KOLRO-508871 format. One record per residue (C-alpha): residue in three letters; y, x, z. Coordinates in pm, whole numbers, plus 50000, padded with zeros to 5 digits. Layout:
ALAYXZ/...
END
This chain:
MET785273002642392/MET786752995742778/LYS789183014942966/ILE789313036843276/SER790433062343461/SER787883092343558/GLU788263128743722/PHE787473149843498/PHE786113191543506/LEU786643214143207/LEU783613232443090/THR783793239042717/SER786013227042436/SER786323236042121/CYS787933228141812/VAL786453216241466/ASP786963193141105/VAL785783162741085/ARG786473143240731/GLY789093168340663/PHE791143162741004/CYS791003183141299/GLU789093173841610/LEU789863186241982/LEU786283183742188/PHE786193186542579/TRP783783186242795/GLY782963182243141/CYS782003170943498/GLY783903137243589/SER783653124843915/GLU780793097343753/GLY779063119743518/PRO779233142443195/VAL782343135142964/LEU783253141942653/VAL786483140242554/ARG787493137642189/ILE791413141042062/PRO790863128041649/ARG793403141941356/HIS794753164941603/ARG797053190441408/PRO797303228041488/MET800613242641449/PHE802313280941492/PHE805883289441460/ILE808113303341188/HIS811463315541112/SER813823286240984/ASP815293306740717/VAL812223319140560/SER811833299940221/LEU808543293940122/PRO806773283939768/SER805333252239860/ASN804743236640171/PHE800983241240167/GLY800443208440293/ALA801953209640588/GLU804633196540781/ARG807213220440874/ARG809823207941172/ARG813003224541279/LEU813053229941644/GLU815443241041911/MET813433269041942/LYS814083307441885/SER811963335741872/PHE812303366542085/ASP814903382741815/GLY816993354541883/LYS816233339541521/ALA815743301641502/VAL812233285141446/ASP810813259341289/GLY806983240141381/PHE804473246741139/TYR801963216741154/LEU798473213840987/HIS796253184040920/SER793143202140959/LEU791473237941128/LYS790403251440767/ALA794253249140663/TYR795413261340966/HIS793143293640904/GLU793933297140521/VAL798173293140580/ARG797663314340818/TYR795793341140622/LYS798483333140288/LEU801563339640509/GLU800233370440658/GLU799163386840329/ALA802933379840175/GLY804433398040465/ILE805383363140631/ARG806013363641028/ILE804563336141234/TRP805063334041589/GLU802063319941848/SER799533318441529/ASP796423327441758/VAL797423303042043/ARG793693283041986/PRO794573248441908/GLU792283230542243/GLU794343259042427/ARG797343249342327/PHE796563213642400/LEU795623215942725/MET798593241442834/GLU801573225242688/ARG800223195342938/PHE799633214443222/ILE796183210343264/HIS794353235643505/GLY790793230243511/SER791083193843612/ALA792493163943499/ARG792743127343526/LEU791713106843259/SER793083073943137/GLY792063050842841/GLU789113034242636/VAL785603052142693/ILE782403048842491/ILE779203047542733/ARG777103069742567/ASP773033076042660/ARG774203103542937/TYR777813106242914/LYS780873090742892/GLU782873093942569/PHE786883090342579/VAL788863090342293/ASN792653103742283/PRO793023096942659/ILE796123102742872/PHE795413138243032/GLU797203137143373/PRO797473172143592/SER794743172043898/LYS793413191244164/TRP790253175144176/ARG787403202944242/PRO783833192244109/ARG780373194144235/PHE777813210744007/SER774613203243883/ILE773133235443809/ALA769693245643674/SER768803282443730/LEU766543296243447/ASP763923324543419/ILE761273333643225/GLU758283358543199/THR757323370542819/GLY754293394742740/MET754703430442627/ASP754883417342310/GLY757223388342389/THR755123362442399/LEU756203333442610/TYR754543331842922/SER756443309243150/ILE759913294543171/ALA760793284643518/MET764113263243652/ASP765363254743946/TYR767533223743976/ARG769923210244258/VAL772863189744291/GLU775563199544486/ARG776343181544781/GLY778403147644696/ASN777913143644328/TYR776573120544119/CYS773313111244223/SER771023102044488/GLU769993122344752/SER765693119844620/GLU766923139844273/ARG768773170444507/ARG766493192344418/ILE763843193744136/ARG761173224844070/VAL759483228043717/VAL757613253343561/GLY755903255943226/LEU753173282043192/LEU751433288642839/ASP747533286042920/ALA745273285642577/GLN742423267742738/SER744453238742782/SER744753231042403/GLY741803208842364/SER743433185042625/GLY747293193042551/SER749303199142873/ARG747913187843201/ASP750313192843524/GLU749563196243882/GLU751803203844186/LEU752703237644307/GLN753543242944647/LEU755563269144769/SER755563298445023/ASP759153287545159/GLU758143253645253/GLY760293233245050/THR760173213144760/PRO757173217544564/ALA757293224644187/ARG755603202143909/LEU753593231743738/SER752953222043359/TYR749873242043184/LEU751073240542768/PRO748603251842485/THR751073271142305/GLU754213286342294/VAL755933260642093/SER754713234742306/LEU755833258042640/LEU759743257442433/GLU759343220942347/PHE758583216442759/PHE761573240242846/VAL764103216842599/GLU762733183442760/LYS763013192143057/LEU765933207343099/VAL767663174942870/GLU766073152043145/LEU767533170643428/ASP771353175543244/PRO772983202843447/ASP776313214443403/LEU775793250543509/ILE772063275343324/ILE772433300043574/GLY770153331643597/TRP770043366643645/HIS770873386943273/VAL770473351943164/VAL772193358742837/GLY770763394242746/PHE767293383142807/ASP765793350742919/LEU768263321942679/THR768383356042406/THR764003352942432/LEU764233319342396/LEU766563318542119/GLU764743345141907/ARG761083329841986/SER762253294041904/ARG763423308141563/ARG760833322141483/LEU758333293941621/ASN760963269141441/SER761253253441704/PRO765043242841772/LEU766453246342127/ARG768503213242140/ILE769723219542479/GLY773223207942453/ARG774773176142535/ASP775293165742223/LYS771443182842130/SER773073211741939/ILE771573250341949/PRO773253272042171/ARG775313296541985/LEU775363339142112/ILE778303349441977/GLU778663388041983/GLN780953405242196/ARG781923445642128/GLY781253468242436/SER779503437242648/LEU777393409642661/PRO777573378242412/ILE779423347542476/VAL777303318242481/ASP778693287642302/LEU777003255342478/LYS777933222942399/GLY778803206642760/ARG776863234442947/LEU778023266943107/VAL775883295443132/ILE776613320143395/ASP774963353643418/GLY774683360943827/PRO775793402743785/LEU778733395143572/LEU779893365743830/LEU779213387644141/ARG781073421543963/GLY784013394643879/ALA783613388044250/SER784273419944411/ILE781043417744545/ARG778963453544526/PHE775393464044569/SER773753496344581/ASP772113482944213/TRP772053453744015/ARG768303445843997/LEU767773411244150/ASP764783425244375/THR767723447744535/VAL770773421944587/ALA767813392344750/GLN767113417144942/GLU770893425345103/VAL772053386945059/LEU769083373045146/GLY766873393045341/ARG763913390345109/GLY762893402444739/LYS760863398344472/SER757203388644464/ILE756833420044236/SER759053442844327/GLY758243471444092/ALA759733481643808/GLY758813495043488/ARG755493497643369/ASP754163485243731/LYS756043450643701/VAL754643448643327/ALA750993455043388/GLU751293432843725/ILE752553399343491/GLU750103408943243/ARG747343406443536/ARG748483376543702/PHE749003356943336/MET745043367543246/GLU743593366043585/ASP745973344943846/LYS748153325143625/GLU749613298443940/ALA750343332644125/LEU752113338443778/ALA753963307843750/ARG755363312444191/TYR756003344644104/ASN758573333443773/LEU759733300944007/ASP760553321144306/ASP763263342544114/ALA764373316243996/ILE765303301844319/LEU766173335644471/VAL769023333944188/THR770173296144353/GLU770303313744691/ILE772113339744628/PHE774913318044435/GLU774643298244748/LYS774763324545015/THR777763344144793/GLY779543313444771/VAL780493327544402/LEU780403289244269/ASP783203281744501/LEU785423308844406/MET784803306144007/LYS786063265844043/SER789593280844212/ARG790243304343967/SER789223278243710/LEU791633253743891/ILE794253281843925/THR794783298543552/GLY793443268843373/LEU790413287643179/PRO787533272243188/PRO784523289043416/ASP783243308343216/GLN786273326043099/ILE787773335143412/HIS787963368343350/ARG790323367443087/SER793473378643208/VAL795663382842944/ALA794723343842880/ALA795413330443210/PHE799003349143164/ASP799013323442853/ARG798163294743026/PHE801153296243259/PHE803873313543080/LEU803833301342749/PRO804873265042799/ARG807363275643085/LEU808173297242787/HIS809243266542559/ARG810873247242750/LYS813443277242819/GLY813333274942398/TYR811803303742303/VAL808503309742168/ALA806703343742165/PRO804963370741910/SER801683371141827/ARG799353392741973/SER798433410841630/ASP802243419041610/VAL802653437141928/LEU802343476641920/ALA801113499142190/GLN803983520442305/ALA803423550442577/PRO801123555642827/THR802443536443201/SER803253559443436/GLY800963555243708/ALA801713544844133/MET802093567544395/VAL799493586744608/PHE800323616444840/SER798833636945119/GLY800763650145414/GLY798093671845545/PHE794463675845612/GLY792173680645861/LEU791973653646179/PHE794473633846301/GLU794303610946645/GLU796353577846678/VAL796863569846304/VAL797873534646218/VAL797873519445860/LEU800803502745741/ASP800723484945436/PHE802883463445210/ARG801243426545156/SER801153420944754/LEU803223452044686/TYR803323443044306/PRO803623404944279/THR806483408544578/LEU808423433044367/ILE808383408544063/GLN809463388744305/THR812503402444442/PHE813753419244077/HIS812933395143856/ILE810773414843619/ASP809303391943363/PRO809063391442997/TYR812003365842955/SER814063381543216/LEU814093414543019/LEU814803390742730/LYS818223377542921/ALA819013409943079/ALA822133414742888/GLU823363378242989/ASP823413388243372/PRO822263419943423/LEU820253432243795/ILE819553464843764/THR816743480743966/PRO815633512644160/VAL814293526743833/GLY817203517543608/ILE815873493543438/SER817263462243404/PHE816783423043419/SER818073388143423/GLY819843380743804/SER819463344343738/GLU816413333943400/HIS813593341943499/ILE810103325343516/LEU807453344843633/PRO809233353644012/ASP809263314444061/TYR805373307844002/ILE804443339044205/SER806623320244499/HIS805003291044393/LEU801123310244413/MET802333325344745/GLN803023286344912/GLN799963278944745/ARG797933305344900/ALA799393305045203/GLU798163267145234/ALA794833280945105/ARG794593301545416/GLU795753272145668/ALA792853251745505/LYS790703279045555/ASP789313275445204/GLY788773314445114/ALA787973312344785/LEU791303290844641/ALA793163322844871/TYR791163348444712/ALA791713333644332/ILE795643330444367/LYS795383366844508/ILE793113377344180/LEU795633358843946/MET798483374244095/ASN797033410744111/SER796083408243786/MET799843401343599/TYR800853436643689/GLY797823447043421/VAL798633420943197/MET802253433443134/GLY801273470043075/SER798203457942841/SER798953457842460/GLY796513428642419/CYS799133409142590/ARG801803391342350/PHE804423398242574/TYR803363434342643/ASN806693460342662/ILE806743493542840/LYS809273480643066/LEU807463461643246/PRO804393478443431/ASN806963510043416/ALA809373488843643/ILE806783475243856/THR805353512143903/GLY808853528143919/ILE810043508044202/GLY806773507244422/ARG806843545444401/TRP810433539644529/VAL809253517244800/LEU806543542044900/GLU808943572344896/SER811893552645091/THR809793541245377/ALA808253574445417/LYS811513590745392/ARG812663566045666/LEU809663569845929/ARG810233603745903/ASP813853603045951/TRP812703579146282/GLY810573615346358/TYR807143602246275/GLU804463624246095/VAL803583601345749/LEU799803619245675/TYR798923598645366/GLY799913568745086/ASP798643559444832/THR800533527244558/ASP801333499244893/SER800563517445233/VAL801213545045410/PHE799393559845684/VAL801783570146028/GLN800553591846336/LEU801783574646676/LYS803963590346872/GLU802523604747245/GLY804633574147341/GLU803133545847185/ARG799703555847174/SER798833534747504/HIS800073503047295/GLY799103515446967/ASP798533478546797/ALA802173467046888/ALA803723501346772/GLY802033494546460/ARG803523462446432/ASN807063472646562/LEU806813496446320/ALA806633477245985/LEU809263452646128/ARG811633481746133/VAL811283488945776/ASN811213457345635/ASN814573452045808/HIS815593483545615/PHE814933469645311/ARG815693436545354/GLU819703451145391/THR819193479345194/ILE817873454144895/GLN820713430044957/THR823583454145006/LYS822893476544655/PHE821003456444395/GLY822463420444518/VAL818963405644579/SER816633391944852/SER814103410844943/PHE810573395944908/LEU808693424445098/GLU806773428845358/LEU805133456545515/GLU801873442945771/PHE800193462946063/GLU797023465245903/LYS794863489446167/ARG794393513446385/TYR792273544446365/VAL791663561346655/LYS790593591546492/LEU790973597146139/PHE789793630745868/LEU791533634645603/PRO789253662845356/THR790533689345108/MET790103694244767/ARG786593707244746/LYS787463732444486/ASN790663743944664/GLU790643747345043/ARG793783742745082/THR794853714644916/ALA794743681145082/ALA792373658944868/VAL793693621244738/LYS791863585044784/ARG789373599545061/TYR789403600445364/VAL787113582945702/GLY788803568345961/LEU787023559346320/LEU787743519446426/LEU788563507046742/ASN785143491246777/GLY783503522546706/LYS783143515846327/LEU783483541346048/ASP786243531545767/ILE784723552345489/LYS786713555845160/GLY786043579844855/MET783603593844978/GLU779743594444907/PHE778823565345190/VAL780323539544927/ARG779463555844579/SER776593533644462/ASP775003567244223/SER774603585744566/THR771403590444719/GLN770363569845022/LEU770013605345243/ALA773273615545104/ARG774983581945215/GLU773173584245590/PHE773533620545629/GLN777693619045531/TYR777843588845824/GLU776503599546041/LEU778343639846031/PHE781383618346099/GLN780213600746386/ARG779093631946578/TYR782283648646431/PHE784483622446595/ASN782483618746889/GLY782753657446960/GLU779303662746903/ALA777133698946827/LEU776953697346453/VAL774773729746392/PRO771453721246531/TRP771753684546438/ILE772713700945985/LYS769643724646045/ASP767083698946186/VAL768073672645861/VAL767713703245622/ARG763833712845764/ARG763363678345800/LEU764343675845427/ARG762013703645317/SER759123689345502/GLY759073656645300/GLU760563631145579/PHE763373621245316/ASP761643618245021/GLY761803577745013/LYS765643582244984/LEU766343613444765/VAL766203590644461/TYR768963586444192/LYS770053552244063/ARG772293553043737/ARG773883532143495/LEU774103546843134/SER777373539442987/ARG775793541642613/ARG772643545942452/ILE770683578042470/SER771483591042132/ASP775433589542194/TYR775203615542485/LYS776173653742334/SER775713666642660/PRO773153644742799/PRO773683643443186/PRO770823642443413/HIS770383601043396/ALA770193598443006/LYS767813631643044/ALA765383610443280/ALA766103579943097/LYS764873601242771/LEU761713611942896/LEU761443571942926/ASP762333566442550/PRO762013595642300/ASP762603570242048/GLY765403556242194/THR764323519942086/ARG764283507842460/ASN767813506942513/ILE767453513442856/ARG770813510043071/ARG769613518843382/VAL767083545943528/GLU765923560443874/TYR765153596443929/LEU764083626744100/MET765273662944081/THR762203682144019/PRO761373720843948/ARG761563706743578/GLY764663679343585/PRO765063650543622/VAL762343623243620/PRO761943589743627/LEU760543570643904/GLU758403553843630/LEU756213586443528/SER755223589543951/PRO757273629843961/SER754713650744209/GLU756903676244305/ILE760533676744450/ASP763813700044391/TYR764523701644808/ASN766853730944691/HIS768813708844457/TYR769213679044757/ILE770203712144965/GLU772683724844754/LYS774123696044580/GLN773713667544865/LEU773843683945180/LYS776453716545113/SER779003698245016/LEU779103669145241/ALA778823691345557/ASP781733719045427/ASP783853687245395/VAL784033692345787/LEU782773725445860/ILE785103747645703/HIS788173728045929/ASN786063748746184/GLY786393780946040/ASP782363779745964/SER780543773045617/PHE776503755245563/ASP775523784345418/ALA777133805645687/ILE774673780945893/LEU771583781345686/GLU771943819945699/GLY771333823046072/ARG775013827146207/GLN775233808146531/LEU778413787846612/GLU779363769946891/LEU780933743246740/PHE782573716847027/
END
């Protein structure tokens, strides 16, 4: 062994028993290659009340600690020698009705959080040089902000109708600056099943791609077994940190594992030569346990980054992000038929198609920057990159070690009981119709700043009686003892620094974490759940919005709309020539009001900050479609200074609307705001629709939230899916269909007729009436021939 220091970024972690003792394993990227960290003879632990007598020590060490539980009783630490003993003792104590604390904190997670390790660490200690990685044993961990450069393999497979593996493609790259030479930065390989190769074994040739980039190495292989062996050999040789793909867990990896089991050809692709394990989750995709590598699914990562598309097919996303799509753009039977044809008649074309799908995923990741965001979120939360969505776990990561240093331990999640529903945020509308010169004022990070201002956190609630700070809703917190407000301030500072450095990924990662804290404290799945916490936040939020609206009205302004953390205010006549400056001045006045009010009434400093967000030249607030005298909420259209429309909550922004509906609504409001006549245009749209001009824009694209058989009263998209899968064996999750005189028919069945009356009544009518009713007319009246001159 030799002693060295190295940067380290966590990829995967696990806890196992080795020769009867618990051992922690941490795999990650190092500054000079892959790293394994082993912590042998680790002792997993939980807490138990000091006054509890046990019949035996269960082979554990019980140590008195200067700590208390949330009920104020002293606690002891309970330390076990193995993971097996840890689980057995927990079970026995729970069966005996003895309460234990923090018994659900995984040993490997507790190890890192108590050392304040968030994503990256500086390792110092003895190291063993292995074939493809360095192994540290019991090193010293120090917090670090090191950002790794991943090596990445984008994986895609093609299969036949019977599930036979046809080809496996990988597009491998290393982010610039990582631990490899320039010549190794891009490698592309494809393995292709070709029974004609059986006599001479595999054969290789170069495959030139249409993008004129790095050519691929194409290997023809005689059997599925040899194709699987090719995949294992190439993946181990490339040794990526990340395996990415499109539905790579639900399809590619699942299929590869199924075929490997059936053909008895182990898929040893872990960094320790282990086989991937799929851990099922209720209601979502399985988690992949692959030692030393992360498997990242494209749609899941993009959704987690709040990036939205009209649908989640690779072809659609590639077109919207890259401006190009798949070489086989169809779906369903047509796609399958073309894959079968290429496999039989043009194997090289199939190889190009397979590899191009892998390349598309690589380029989508690069163009959207989601990997940078993933790394930033991991560094902020401390969670491995494939678990950054676990907001409750992220809350534990920062709160538990700080709580321990205050002398308290937390409950186990299983001991938390759900209470009454949380009160919601405030939404109101002060009118409907068309308004001119409206400014939008928005409270920056309202819920985090309320936490800062009124010291809202579980520990502060626990200590409220000692130094009460009474909030506007009557719920008290401690004026001096708290954890979360200081952490929010730290995050705010980090976010400001990230913005100054133009690190958008880090700034956004911090925003996601801060905004998640209200939801976490309002979740019964959180060990710190108490209904007073979320109710204090939303209740004070409503007080802030109501106070803001009242103060603005007292100053003579018309407040048209409010939602959670923002208000829409119509400027006075004399302010409209300098609207932006007027909006900023209003925000400043409101901030001064809260600064004085909160200091005077509650004795604390206000962190609230109202900002001028934007100005609408014109704003349209619709009514409820079933009640023309009641203003709608969370739906509006604004015309910005640059002439663009800002549309919220309307069909234009809904992915399940037809293209016709979205385009019709957008042009409708453009014409309306510009004062153009609507009647002739609406009539012309209806005429062109009936003539078939818009047939390509009438497709509904919907996802199924459950199996077809689970719908008691199937909606149209479920009926369309049932036509494709009458026996319920295909587990269809997405369907595209047209409405016909016979009802919804999926595109795969090539519907020959279209029910144009459906699209007129269900799509155009409601959209047009949103505007027409405010001018004394209606869509039905227009179609019946009554001539009105609008505008």
